[in-house]
DRENBA-361003 format. One record per residue (C-alpha): residue number from 1; residue in one letter; z, x, y. Coordinates in pm, 1 decimal, always signed. Each point is the difference from the previous one (the first is absolute). Example, Ala and Ser with C-alpha at 12.3 -4.5 7.8 and 13.67 -1.06 7.14 Angstrom:
(1; 'A'; (+780.0; +1230.0; -450.0))
(2; 'S'; (-66.0; +137.0; +344.0))
This chain:
(1; 'M'; (+2425.0; +2172.7; -10301.6))
(2; 'T'; (-149.0; -206.2; -285.4))
(3; 'G'; (-93.2; +259.7; -254.6))
(4; 'T'; (-208.3; +313.8; -9.3))
(5; 'T'; (-269.5; +31.9; -269.6))
(6; 'G'; (-205.0; +307.0; -129.7))
(7; 'E'; (+96.6; +317.0; +46.8))
(8; 'G'; (+234.9; +73.3; +334.3))
(9; 'L'; (+62.9; +360.2; +80.4))
(10; 'E'; (-8.6; +321.7; -190.1))
(11; 'A'; (+304.1; +41.7; -243.0))
(12; 'G'; (+208.1; +315.4; +84.7))
(13; 'S'; (+320.7; +164.3; -47.1))
(14; 'G'; (+227.4; -82.0; +331.4))
(15; 'S'; (-121.0; -118.3; +334.0))
(16; 'L'; (-206.8; +162.7; +310.1))
(17; 'Q'; (+341.5; +42.6; +150.5))
(18; 'D'; (+125.0; +211.0; -297.1))
(19; 'F'; (-311.3; +190.7; +67.1))
(20; 'I'; (+35.9; +99.8; +363.3))
(21; 'D'; (+395.8; +57.9; -97.2))
(22; 'S'; (-112.7; +262.8; -268.6))
(23; 'Q'; (-208.9; +198.2; +242.8))
(24; 'P'; (+90.2; +229.8; +247.7))
(25; 'D'; (-291.1; +15.5; +215.5))
(26; 'L'; (-234.7; -292.5; -66.6))
(27; 'A'; (-201.4; +71.3; +267.8))
(28; 'R'; (-84.7; +369.3; -150.9))
(29; 'Y'; (-1.5; -189.9; -369.7))
(30; 'F'; (-283.6; -226.3; +108.2))
(31; 'Y'; (-191.1; +296.8; +177.8))
(32; 'S'; (+38.8; +197.8; -347.5))
(33; 'C'; (-126.7; -310.3; -200.2))
(34; 'E'; (-286.1; +44.1; -186.0))
(35; 'G'; (-20.5; -367.8; -173.3))
(36; 'A'; (-77.5; -239.7; +263.2))
(37; 'P'; (-28.6; -399.8; -115.6))
(38; 'H'; (-341.6; -65.3; +96.6))
(39; 'A'; (-316.1; +17.1; -159.9))
(40; 'S'; (-169.2; +185.9; +292.8))
(41; 'R'; (+232.5; +302.1; -64.6))
(42; 'R'; (-10.4; -50.6; -431.1))
(43; 'P'; (-273.7; +119.2; -157.3))
(44; 'G'; (-91.2; -199.2; -266.8))
(45; 'A'; (+189.7; -281.6; +118.1))
(46; 'S'; (-294.3; -250.6; -7.5))
(47; 'P'; (-252.0; -57.1; -207.0))
(48; 'V'; (-254.5; -33.9; +253.6))
(49; 'P'; (-211.5; +311.4; +28.2))
(50; 'A'; (+58.8; +250.8; +278.2))
(51; 'E'; (-377.3; -36.7; +83.0))
(52; 'F'; (-321.4; -219.9; -148.4))
(53; 'S'; (-245.9; +210.8; +166.5))
(54; 'N'; (+142.9; +242.6; +260.3))
(55; 'W'; (+259.7; -90.7; +244.0))
(56; 'F'; (-216.0; +107.0; +309.8))
(57; 'E'; (-265.3; -245.1; -82.7))
(58; 'E'; (+291.4; -290.3; -93.0))
(59; 'Q'; (+78.1; +54.4; +328.3))
(60; 'Q'; (-296.1; -10.1; +184.8))
(61; 'A'; (-43.4; -326.6; -182.2))
(62; 'W'; (+250.7; -221.3; +165.3))
(63; 'R'; (-195.2; +97.4; +343.8))
(64; 'Q'; (-352.0; -5.6; -164.6))
(65; 'S'; (-19.8; -240.4; -255.2))
(66; 'A'; (+309.3; -120.2; -164.3))
(67; 'V'; (+260.4; +114.9; -255.5))
(68; 'L'; (+217.8; -163.9; -254.7))
(69; 'F'; (+348.3; +122.6; -93.4))
(70; 'D'; (+223.4; -78.9; -286.3))
(71; 'Q'; (+334.3; -83.9; +118.0))
(72; 'S'; (+130.1; -128.2; -289.6))
(73; 'H'; (+252.3; +242.9; -70.0))
(74; 'H'; (+163.6; +182.5; +233.2))
(75; 'M'; (+153.0; -265.6; +185.7))
(76; 'P'; (+355.3; -205.6; -94.2))
(77; 'E'; (+20.3; -344.3; +90.2))
(78; 'L'; (+299.0; -294.1; +41.9))
(79; 'F'; (-73.1; -337.7; -39.3))
(80; 'L'; (+242.3; -269.6; +177.9))
(81; 'K'; (+14.6; -329.0; -134.7))
(82; 'G'; (+255.3; -304.1; +134.3))
(83; 'P'; (+179.3; -223.9; +286.8))
(84; 'D'; (+104.3; +310.6; +208.8))
(85; 'A'; (-296.9; +240.5; -58.4))
(86; 'L'; (-131.0; -36.7; +348.9))
(87; 'R'; (+333.4; -0.8; +183.5))
(88; 'L'; (+93.1; +327.0; -211.9))
(89; 'L'; (-331.6; +134.5; +110.9))
(90; 'D'; (+54.0; -87.1; +410.1))
(91; 'H'; (+366.9; +166.7; -33.7))
(92; 'I'; (-162.3; +324.1; -110.7))
(93; 'G'; (-327.4; +11.7; +191.4))
(94; 'V'; (-78.9; +103.6; +347.9))
(95; 'N'; (-285.2; -220.1; -24.4))
(96; 'D'; (-32.8; -339.1; +129.2))
(97; 'L'; (-13.1; -216.1; -281.7))
(98; 'A'; (+55.3; -343.7; +155.1))
(99; 'H'; (-394.5; -87.4; -52.6))
(100; 'F'; (-28.9; +174.0; -324.0))
(101; 'A'; (-220.1; -232.9; -207.5))
(102; 'P'; (-131.4; +31.1; -361.3))
(103; 'G'; (-304.9; +162.9; -17.0))
(104; 'R'; (+84.4; +267.0; +278.5))
(105; 'A'; (+129.5; +376.1; -57.9))
(106; 'K'; (+178.0; +232.7; +242.0))
(107; 'Q'; (+91.0; +358.5; +35.3))
(108; 'F'; (+430.6; -55.8; -96.1))
(109; 'V'; (+178.2; +236.0; +165.7))
(110; 'G'; (+389.9; +50.7; -71.5))
(111; 'C'; (+261.8; +229.6; +210.7))
(112; 'T'; (+395.5; +27.9; -21.2))
(113; 'R'; (+245.6; -106.0; +235.5))
(114; 'Q'; (-57.5; +295.7; +189.8))
(115; 'G'; (-400.9; -107.1; +62.9))
(116; 'L'; (-71.8; +321.2; -218.5))
(117; 'M'; (-282.1; -88.5; -251.5))
(118; 'I'; (+61.5; -30.6; -394.4))
(119; 'G'; (-379.2; -61.1; -33.1))
(120; 'D'; (-297.4; -237.9; -36.9))
(121; 'C'; (-226.1; -228.1; -180.8))
(122; 'I'; (-243.8; -241.8; -42.3))
(123; 'L'; (+158.6; -348.8; -20.7))
(124; 'H'; (-234.8; -289.1; -145.4))
(125; 'H'; (+95.2; -364.3; +15.9))
(126; 'H'; (-79.1; -196.5; -290.3))
(127; 'G'; (+147.4; -340.9; +107.2))
(128; 'D'; (+183.1; -186.7; -302.4))
(129; 'A'; (-88.4; +309.9; -226.7))
(130; 'G'; (+245.0; +213.5; +235.8))
(131; 'F'; (-37.1; +350.2; +199.5))
(132; 'E'; (-174.5; +328.6; -163.2))
(133; 'L'; (+88.4; +351.1; +175.9))
(134; 'I'; (-206.9; +277.9; -60.1))
(135; 'S'; (+97.8; +350.9; +12.2))
(136; 'G'; (+239.3; +233.1; +198.9))
(137; 'M'; (+297.6; -27.3; -283.9))
(138; 'P'; (+268.9; +51.7; +237.6))
(139; 'L'; (-75.6; -302.0; +214.2))
(140; 'L'; (+13.3; -184.0; -359.9))
(141; 'N'; (+289.3; +157.2; -95.5))
(142; 'W'; (+166.3; -127.0; +331.4))
(143; 'V'; (-126.4; -342.9; -45.0))
(144; 'H'; (+146.4; -46.3; -346.5))
(145; 'Y'; (+324.3; +156.0; +68.8))
(146; 'H'; (+30.5; -279.9; +250.6))
(147; 'A'; (-147.7; -258.5; -210.8))
(148; 'E'; (+291.6; +94.3; -273.0))
(149; 'T'; (+271.2; +39.8; +263.3))
(150; 'G'; (-86.6; -274.4; +307.6))
(151; 'G'; (+82.0; -312.1; -170.2))
(152; 'Y'; (-345.1; -51.2; -33.8))
(153; 'D'; (-158.5; -282.9; -228.3))
(154; 'V'; (-294.8; +211.5; -94.9))
(155; 'E'; (-159.2; +139.0; -345.4))
(156; 'V'; (-95.2; +350.4; +27.8))
(157; 'R'; (-264.9; +179.9; -259.3))
(158; 'R'; (-96.1; +332.9; +12.9))
(159; 'D'; (-371.6; +163.1; -100.7))
(160; 'H'; (+52.9; +399.8; +25.0))
(161; 'D'; (-291.3; +241.5; +41.3))
(162; 'T'; (-150.6; +95.6; -364.2))
(163; 'P'; (+179.9; +279.0; -71.4))
(164; 'T'; (+342.6; -136.6; +23.9))
(165; 'N'; (-107.5; -348.9; -134.4))
(166; 'P'; (+218.9; -96.4; -264.1))
(167; 'A'; (-307.5; -273.7; -80.6))
(168; 'G'; (-233.5; +315.8; -70.4))
(169; 'R'; (-263.2; -257.6; +253.9))
(170; 'R'; (-0.9; -153.8; +323.3))
(171; 'T'; (-5.5; -304.7; +111.9))
(172; 'N'; (-257.9; -34.8; +211.3))
(173; 'F'; (-326.1; +215.4; +42.4))
(174; 'R'; (-74.4; +128.0; +382.4))
(175; 'F'; (-319.1; +161.2; +108.9))
(176; 'G'; (-78.7; +60.7; +336.6))
(177; 'M'; (-340.2; -27.6; +129.5))
(178; 'D'; (-100.6; +131.2; +344.9))
(179; 'G'; (-287.0; +123.8; +216.3))
(180; 'P'; (-302.1; -141.2; +191.0))
(181; 'R'; (-148.8; -184.4; -309.8))
(182; 'A'; (+328.6; -126.7; -150.5))
(183; 'G'; (-33.8; -333.2; +138.2))
(184; 'A'; (-369.0; -67.1; -138.3))
(185; 'I'; (+145.5; +140.3; -311.1))
(186; 'F'; (+257.1; -226.2; -29.6))
(187; 'G'; (-222.7; -268.8; +76.2))
(188; 'E'; (-238.4; +52.5; -253.4))
(189; 'A'; (+282.0; +55.4; -271.4))
(190; 'V'; (+187.7; -310.6; +104.1))
(191; 'D'; (-99.4; -312.2; -235.4))
(192; 'G'; (-184.6; -265.8; +221.0))
(193; 'S'; (+43.8; +103.6; +350.9))
(194; 'A'; (+232.2; +230.8; +155.9))
(195; 'P'; (+275.1; -172.3; +251.0))
(196; 'S'; (+52.8; +120.3; +317.8))
(197; 'I'; (+322.9; +174.0; +44.3))
(198; 'K'; (+191.8; +119.8; +330.3))
(199; 'F'; (+178.8; +329.5; +46.9))
(200; 'F'; (+343.8; -20.0; -281.0))
(201; 'N'; (-69.3; -295.9; -104.6))
(202; 'T'; (-144.6; -75.0; -377.9))
(203; 'A'; (-175.8; -264.7; -216.6))
(204; 'R'; (-62.2; -61.0; -370.7))
(205; 'V'; (-314.4; +71.3; -101.4))
(206; 'R'; (-152.9; +39.5; -361.1))
(207; 'I'; (-163.2; +368.1; -150.2))
(208; 'A'; (-178.2; +30.8; -305.4))
(209; 'G'; (+155.5; -373.4; -91.1))
(210; 'R'; (+368.9; +178.0; +77.9))
(211; 'D'; (+254.0; -128.9; +273.0))
(212; 'V'; (+31.9; +251.4; +257.4))
(213; 'L'; (+199.9; +3.4; +350.2))
(214; 'A'; (-187.1; +149.4; +268.4))
(215; 'L'; (+181.9; +172.4; +302.8))
(216; 'R'; (-209.0; +46.9; +312.7))
(217; 'H'; (+96.1; +365.3; +49.1))
(218; 'G'; (-114.9; +332.3; +59.3))
(219; 'M'; (+89.1; +348.7; +93.3))
(220; 'A'; (-365.0; +107.2; +145.0))
(221; 'G'; (-32.1; -297.0; +240.4))
(222; 'H'; (-264.3; -193.8; -171.1))
(223; 'Q'; (-4.0; -311.7; -222.2))
(224; 'G'; (+183.6; +136.2; -241.6))
(225; 'V'; (+245.7; -189.0; -264.7))
(226; 'E'; (+244.7; +75.7; -273.9))
(227; 'L'; (-59.8; -215.4; -317.5))
(228; 'S'; (+285.7; -78.5; -232.8))
(229; 'G'; (+47.3; -204.6; -287.9))
(230; 'A'; (+127.9; -14.7; -389.0))
(231; 'Y'; (+11.9; +373.8; -123.9))
(232; 'E'; (-213.9; -87.2; -299.4))
(233; 'D'; (-269.6; -126.7; +238.6))
(234; 'G'; (-41.3; +358.7; +175.8))
(235; 'P'; (-241.1; +137.9; -195.4))
(236; 'A'; (-256.9; -308.4; +14.7))
(237; 'V'; (+48.3; -49.2; +353.6))
(238; 'R'; (-87.6; +363.1; +77.2))
(239; 'A'; (-291.3; +27.6; -173.7))
(240; 'A'; (-153.5; -310.7; +154.1))
(241; 'L'; (+87.5; +179.7; +356.1))
(242; 'M'; (-169.8; +326.6; -147.1))
(243; 'E'; (-323.6; -227.0; -68.7))
(244; 'A'; (-1.1; -173.7; +334.8))
(245; 'G'; (+78.3; +333.8; +191.4))
(246; 'A'; (-261.6; +208.8; -224.1))
(247; 'R'; (-268.4; -64.1; +249.0))
(248; 'H'; (+205.1; +39.5; +281.1))
(249; 'G'; (+141.5; +333.5; -57.3))
(250; 'L'; (+339.6; -88.2; -113.2))
(251; 'K'; (+217.6; +321.8; -172.0))
(252; 'Q'; (+313.4; -65.7; -188.4))
(253; 'G'; (+237.8; +246.4; +183.4))
(254; 'G'; (+276.1; +228.6; -182.8))
(255; 'T'; (+325.9; +54.6; +111.1))
(256; 'R'; (-56.5; +330.8; +210.5))
(257; 'A'; (-210.5; -228.9; +223.3))
(258; 'Y'; (+240.9; -289.6; -48.0))
(259; 'F'; (+315.0; +173.3; +149.1))
(260; 'S'; (-205.3; +242.6; +247.7))
(261; 'S'; (-109.1; -356.1; +169.0))
(262; 'V'; (+334.6; -39.3; +222.7))
(263; 'V'; (-95.0; +243.5; +294.8))
(264; 'E'; (-337.0; -207.7; +98.1))
(265; 'S'; (+168.4; -334.7; -39.3))
(266; 'G'; (+329.6; +140.8; +200.0))
(267; 'W'; (+268.7; -91.6; -269.8))
(268; 'I'; (+297.9; +180.1; -37.3))
(269; 'A'; (+122.3; -44.7; -358.9))
(270; 'Y'; (+343.0; +0.0; -63.4))
(271; 'P'; (+237.6; +120.0; +209.6))
(272; 'L'; (+334.6; +115.9; -139.3))
(273; 'P'; (+257.0; -275.7; -12.9))
(274; 'A'; (+231.0; -9.7; +203.4))
(275; 'I'; (+305.4; -46.3; -201.1))
(276; 'Y'; (+131.4; +305.0; -120.7))
(277; 'T'; (+273.3; +37.2; +304.1))
(278; 'A'; (+151.6; -337.4; +173.0))
(279; 'P'; (+296.7; -79.6; -173.0))
(280; 'D'; (-102.8; -391.1; +25.2))
(281; 'L'; (-255.3; +61.4; -265.3))
(282; 'A'; (+265.5; +153.3; -237.7))
(283; 'D'; (+23.7; -321.9; -212.4))
(284; 'Y'; (-388.5; +3.8; -16.5))
(285; 'R'; (-18.1; +397.6; -113.5))
(286; 'R'; (+245.1; -113.2; -265.4))
(287; 'W'; (-261.7; -277.9; -119.4))
(288; 'L'; (-262.0; +274.0; +17.5))
(289; 'P'; (-53.4; +175.3; -340.7))
(290; 'A'; (+30.6; +368.2; -36.0))
(291; 'N'; (-336.8; +53.1; -139.6))
(292; 'G'; (-190.7; -251.2; +215.4))
(293; 'W'; (-264.3; +84.4; +298.5))
(294; 'E'; (+258.6; +53.7; +249.1))
(295; 'A'; (+147.7; +264.6; -195.0))
(296; 'R'; (-344.6; +239.4; -22.5))
(297; 'M'; (-103.7; +3.2; +330.6))
(298; 'Q'; (-195.9; +357.1; +53.9))
(299; 'L'; (+0.5; +99.6; +351.8))
(300; 'A'; (-222.9; +297.8; +89.9))
(301; 'G'; (-172.0; +144.4; +332.7))
(302; 'S'; (+62.1; +217.0; +241.1))
(303; 'F'; (+304.1; -239.5; +125.8))
(304; 'F'; (+331.5; +56.0; -136.5))
(305; 'S'; (+328.6; -162.6; +118.5))
(306; 'P'; (+320.6; +22.1; -214.9))
(307; 'D'; (+41.2; -355.8; +167.1))
(308; 'L'; (-163.7; -243.8; -206.1))
(309; 'E'; (+7.1; -241.1; +314.1))
(310; 'A'; (-253.0; +252.6; +197.1))
(311; 'Y'; (-268.2; -155.4; -236.0))
(312; 'Y'; (+75.2; -357.6; +16.3))
(313; 'T'; (-246.1; -262.5; +247.2))
(314; 'N'; (-32.1; -327.9; +125.1))
(315; 'P'; (-280.2; -249.8; +33.1))
(316; 'F'; (-117.5; +78.8; +346.2))
(317; 'E'; (-41.6; +381.2; -115.6))
(318; 'M'; (-167.4; -122.4; -304.1))
(319; 'G'; (-253.6; -214.7; +199.7))
(320; 'Y'; (+140.2; -329.2; -71.1))
(321; 'A'; (+116.5; -125.4; +360.0))
(322; 'R'; (-237.3; -292.0; +8.0))
(323; 'I'; (+117.1; -153.6; -359.3))
(324; 'V'; (+376.0; +62.7; +155.7))
(325; 'S'; (+122.6; -391.7; +84.0))
(326; 'F'; (+353.1; -59.0; +150.0))
(327; 'D'; (-53.7; -379.7; -9.1))
(328; 'H'; (+236.6; +2.8; -338.0))
(329; 'D'; (+295.2; +182.8; -187.8))
(330; 'F'; (-67.8; +255.3; -176.2))
(331; 'V'; (+157.1; +351.5; -136.2))
(332; 'G'; (-24.4; +238.5; +328.5))
(333; 'R'; (-85.9; -252.5; +272.2))
(334; 'T'; (+263.9; +130.6; +188.7))
(335; 'A'; (-32.0; +354.1; +11.2))
(336; 'L'; (-416.3; -41.3; +7.5))
(337; 'E'; (+16.1; -205.2; +346.1))
(338; 'E'; (+209.9; +277.3; +116.0))
(339; 'M'; (-244.3; +256.6; -116.0))
(340; 'A'; (-297.3; -225.2; +145.0))
(341; 'R'; (+168.6; +81.4; +354.2))
(342; 'R'; (-76.7; +347.8; -43.8))
(343; 'P'; (-296.2; +209.9; -24.1))
(344; 'Q'; (-107.4; +79.2; -342.9))
(345; 'R'; (-202.8; +268.7; -201.9))
(346; 'Q'; (-313.4; -112.6; -64.6))
(347; 'K'; (-246.5; +36.2; -316.2))
(348; 'V'; (-332.2; +190.7; +60.6))
(349; 'T'; (-222.3; +206.3; -201.1))
(350; 'L'; (-49.8; +404.1; +33.6))
(351; 'A'; (-323.2; +127.2; -66.3))
(352; 'W'; (-18.6; +350.1; -94.1))
(353; 'N'; (-152.2; +284.4; +125.1))
(354; 'S'; (-313.3; +88.5; -217.2))
(355; 'E'; (+58.1; +394.1; +54.1))
(356; 'D'; (+372.7; -24.6; -86.1))
(357; 'V'; (-84.4; -202.2; -305.9))
(358; 'S'; (-220.7; +289.2; -138.4))
(359; 'A'; (+220.9; +289.8; +112.3))
(360; 'I'; (+270.0; -211.3; -263.7))
(361; 'F'; (-276.7; +28.7; -278.1))
(362; 'G'; (-120.2; +377.2; +116.9))
(363; 'S'; (+341.9; +110.9; -72.5))
(364; 'L'; (-48.5; -51.7; -359.0))
(365; 'F'; (-252.6; +301.8; +1.1))
(366; 'A'; (+231.6; +249.5; +233.4))
(367; 'D'; (+227.3; +233.6; -174.9))
(368; 'E'; (+324.3; -149.6; +184.2))
(369; 'L'; (+234.9; -316.7; -112.4))
(370; 'P'; (-243.7; -301.0; +72.2))
(371; 'Y'; (+34.5; -276.8; +219.9))
(372; 'K'; (+161.7; -296.8; -171.4))
(373; 'T'; (-335.4; -130.8; -170.4))
(374; 'F'; (-66.4; -379.0; -132.6))
(375; 'E'; (-229.2; -151.9; -213.4))
(376; 'L'; (-267.6; -237.3; +96.1))
(377; 'P'; (+4.9; -281.1; +151.8))
(378; 'T'; (+360.0; -66.0; +26.5))
(379; 'A'; (+217.3; +315.8; +150.3))
(380; 'N'; (+352.7; -187.6; -11.8))
(381; 'Y'; (+228.6; +139.9; -284.8))
(382; 'G'; (+321.8; -210.5; +43.7))
(383; 'F'; (+101.3; -365.8; +1.3))
(384; 'P'; (+59.4; -0.4; +306.5))
(385; 'H'; (-211.3; +334.2; +134.1))
(386; 'M'; (+118.8; +52.9; +392.3))
(387; 'D'; (-130.6; +246.4; +227.9))
(388; 'Q'; (+128.9; +123.9; +332.3))
(389; 'V'; (-244.5; -75.6; +254.1))
(390; 'L'; (+50.2; +211.0; +313.2))
(391; 'D'; (-86.3; +22.4; +340.2))
(392; 'R'; (-186.6; +305.9; +203.3))
(393; 'G'; (+363.7; +118.3; +72.9))
(394; 'G'; (+112.4; +1.9; -377.9))
(395; 'R'; (+235.5; -308.4; +71.5))
(396; 'R'; (+0.3; -250.3; -293.5))
(397; 'V'; (-153.9; -317.8; +119.7))
(398; 'G'; (-109.0; -197.6; -351.0))
(399; 'I'; (+11.4; +0.0; -344.4))
(400; 'G'; (-339.1; -4.1; -208.9))
(401; 'R'; (-21.6; -162.2; -276.5))
(402; 'G'; (-218.0; +162.5; -286.3))
(403; 'A'; (-370.2; +85.1; +30.9))
(404; 'S'; (-334.1; -104.6; -132.0))
(405; 'Y'; (-338.0; +118.9; +34.4))
(406; 'S'; (-248.6; -253.4; +116.6))
(407; 'A'; (-388.2; +5.9; -153.3))
(408; 'N'; (-57.2; -283.4; +275.7))
(409; 'E'; (+118.1; +179.3; +320.6))
(410; 'R'; (-20.4; +364.0; -142.7))
(411; 'A'; (+329.7; +78.5; +104.0))
(412; 'M'; (+355.3; +33.9; -157.0))
(413; 'L'; (+206.6; -220.6; +155.7))
(414; 'S'; (+382.0; -87.2; +13.1))
(415; 'L'; (+190.5; -291.7; +77.6))
(416; 'A'; (+294.0; +59.9; +220.7))
(417; 'I'; (+272.2; -153.7; +217.0))
(418; 'V'; (-4.8; +164.8; +345.7))
(419; 'D'; (+208.2; -43.0; +289.6))
(420; 'P'; (-175.4; -237.2; +271.2))
(421; 'G'; (-48.6; +291.7; +236.7))
(422; 'V'; (-240.4; +180.0; -263.1))
(423; 'A'; (-154.4; -297.9; -118.9))
(424; 'E'; (-324.5; -38.8; +206.7))
(425; 'P'; (-334.4; +40.5; -213.2))
(426; 'G'; (-134.8; +346.6; +92.5))
(427; 'T'; (+351.2; +167.0; +53.1))
(428; 'E'; (+10.3; +310.3; -206.2))
(429; 'L'; (+334.8; +84.7; -152.2))
(430; 'T'; (+26.7; +285.4; -333.5))
(431; 'L'; (+115.1; -100.6; -382.3))
(432; 'L'; (+219.4; +234.5; -162.9))
(433; 'W'; (-157.9; -11.3; -344.4))
(434; 'G'; (+232.1; +159.6; -281.3))
(435; 'E'; (+334.0; +3.5; -130.4))
(436; 'P'; (+252.1; +257.3; +235.8))
(437; 'D'; (+130.1; +363.7; -222.6))
(438; 'G'; (-310.9; -26.4; -236.0))
(439; 'G'; (-4.3; -341.8; -149.0))
(440; 'S'; (+264.2; -229.4; -158.2))
(441; 'A'; (+154.8; +23.4; -333.2))
(442; 'K'; (-263.4; -231.9; -154.7))
(443; 'P'; (-170.8; +161.5; -256.0))
(444; 'S'; (-319.5; -144.2; +102.0))
(445; 'V'; (+4.5; +175.9; +292.7))
(446; 'A'; (-123.5; +354.5; +40.1))
(447; 'R'; (+101.4; +259.6; +243.0))
(448; 'H'; (-160.0; -21.5; +335.8))
(449; 'R'; (+4.6; +64.0; +385.8))
(450; 'Q'; (+42.7; -318.1; +234.0))
(451; 'F'; (-310.1; -36.1; +211.7))
(452; 'P'; (-19.3; -154.3; +342.4))
(453; 'V'; (-284.3; -236.6; -13.1))
(454; 'R'; (-147.8; -149.6; +351.4))
(455; 'V'; (-42.0; -353.5; -0.8))
(456; 'T'; (-154.1; -270.3; +213.7))
(457; 'V'; (+183.4; -333.4; +37.0))
(458; 'G'; (-191.0; -264.8; -83.7))
(459; 'P'; (+38.1; -434.5; -84.8))
(460; 'A'; (+126.8; -114.0; -281.8))
(461; 'P'; (-132.1; -108.8; -176.1))
(462; 'Y'; (-278.8; +242.4; +56.7))
(463; 'A'; (-335.4; -170.1; -82.8))
(464; 'R'; (-121.3; -251.2; +216.7))
(465; 'A'; (-83.2; -294.9; -223.7))
(466; 'A'; (+335.9; +49.3; -160.5))
(467; 'R'; (+161.8; -54.1; +376.1))
(468; 'A'; (-241.5; -292.7; +107.1))
(469; 'M'; (+136.7; -194.3; -343.6))
(470; 'K'; (+366.6; +96.7; +30.5))
(471; 'R'; (-22.2; -162.6; +400.6))
(472; 'A'; (-204.5; -302.4; -110.4))
(473; 'G'; (+244.2; -92.1; -278.1))
(474; 'I'; (+323.4; +23.2; +206.4))
C-alpha cells in the first residue's frame, strides 16, 4: 500500500476484538444498545431537516412528480487510487469487474471466506482518478483492511459522514432526484443539452456553471439521477434544480421520507456484518477500533438469538444472486458456489393487515399495556431491526427487516427474508411485532405487549416501476 491520506478509522482505545472479549454476552449487549452508528437511528445526526413540508407528500412526490433528497451528510466514502486498485476490488467483490470501465457504477458486494455478507455499497469507476465507494461502512472498512494488509500498491482516502468528519465538511455534495418528472427536471437544469445516460452509468455535466457527476439511478423506477460534485458547489446546484423543478412539482425530501424509501425500492440496508465469530477474522477484528461502527450495532425486534451467527446472511438471500459472478477468484467464492447448489431464502415484501395496524395504534387508548407503538412513517427501532415471521402453524419461516408506511401504497410494508416455500406472492404469514418480555433494556423502548400482525407476501421491490427499472438495468 502506497499510503493512506485523510482520516482513516476512528481512533479508539483498543480493538474490536478487545471489546468483544470484554463482553460476556455480545448479542445481549447489542440488543440493549441505545446508540446506533447510523444517522437513521441518531436524532439530529444530520443537518438535513426531518421534513421540508410533510413526509406524507414528500413520499408521494417520488411517485407523482419528483423529490430531491440531500444525501451529502450520512454516507461515508472511501477513495482508492493506484496500480492495484482494480485488482483489490476484484479480489473482494462478488461482482464481475472484467468489463468495469470508466463512467460506470456497480452495486458492490463483499463477503467473508464463509460467503456471508460484510455489506454492500455503490462503486464508481473514475478512470485515472481511481475508484469511489459510497456508503456501507462495514464494507469500506473491509476494503481498507485488505488495502493495508494485502500488499496492494494503492492509496486510500476516507471521507467520514458529517457528524464524525474531522474536517467539518464533506468532500462532495450528493443529491438524489427521482420520480416521473425527474428526467425532465434534470434536462432543464443542465447547462446545454442533457446527455442520455444508461442505468448505473455516469456522465459529466454542468449545472449552474458547476461541474457535476450524474449517475443514472433511481429508487422509484423512473429517470432518477444521483448528482455529486465539490461540496462547496452544492447550494448552487440545489438552487438550480429547485428552480427547474418548480413547474414540475419538485419537492425537497427530509430524512423521515428518505429513510422510509427502502420499503418501496426493495433494498435491505446494512445487514449485521458477519465478522464477530469466525476464527480466521481475528486479525481483522484486531485491526478494527473498539469504538467503531461494528462495536455499536443495535439489535432490535421480536427476533433475538444469543448466537450472533443467527443474524448473518448471504448475497443470495439479500437479492444479489444476479450479480454474484464465479468467473474470478474472490473472498468467499468457494462457499458461495456451494450455497448456489442449495435452495436459499428469498427477499420479499410483507404488506401488513390494515386492521392489525389500527389495533396497534388503538391499544394506546385502552387501559392495559399497549402494543409496541411506533412513529410514522418508519417503524424500525434498531440497526439492524429484525422481527420473527411465522407460518400458520407458528413455525418461524423468515425474518422481517423493520417496517415503513408507504403513502403511495397506503400500506405498512416490511422487507423480509423468508424460506422459499412461503415466498410466493399472496402467501399469508404472521409478523410478530414487539419485543419479548415487555421489551429490551433500551431506554427508548417503552414497555409493551407483542402483537401477531397478519401479513401478505409481495414482490421486492414492491412498486411495479421500480421492479421494471431494476430488471432493465440488470
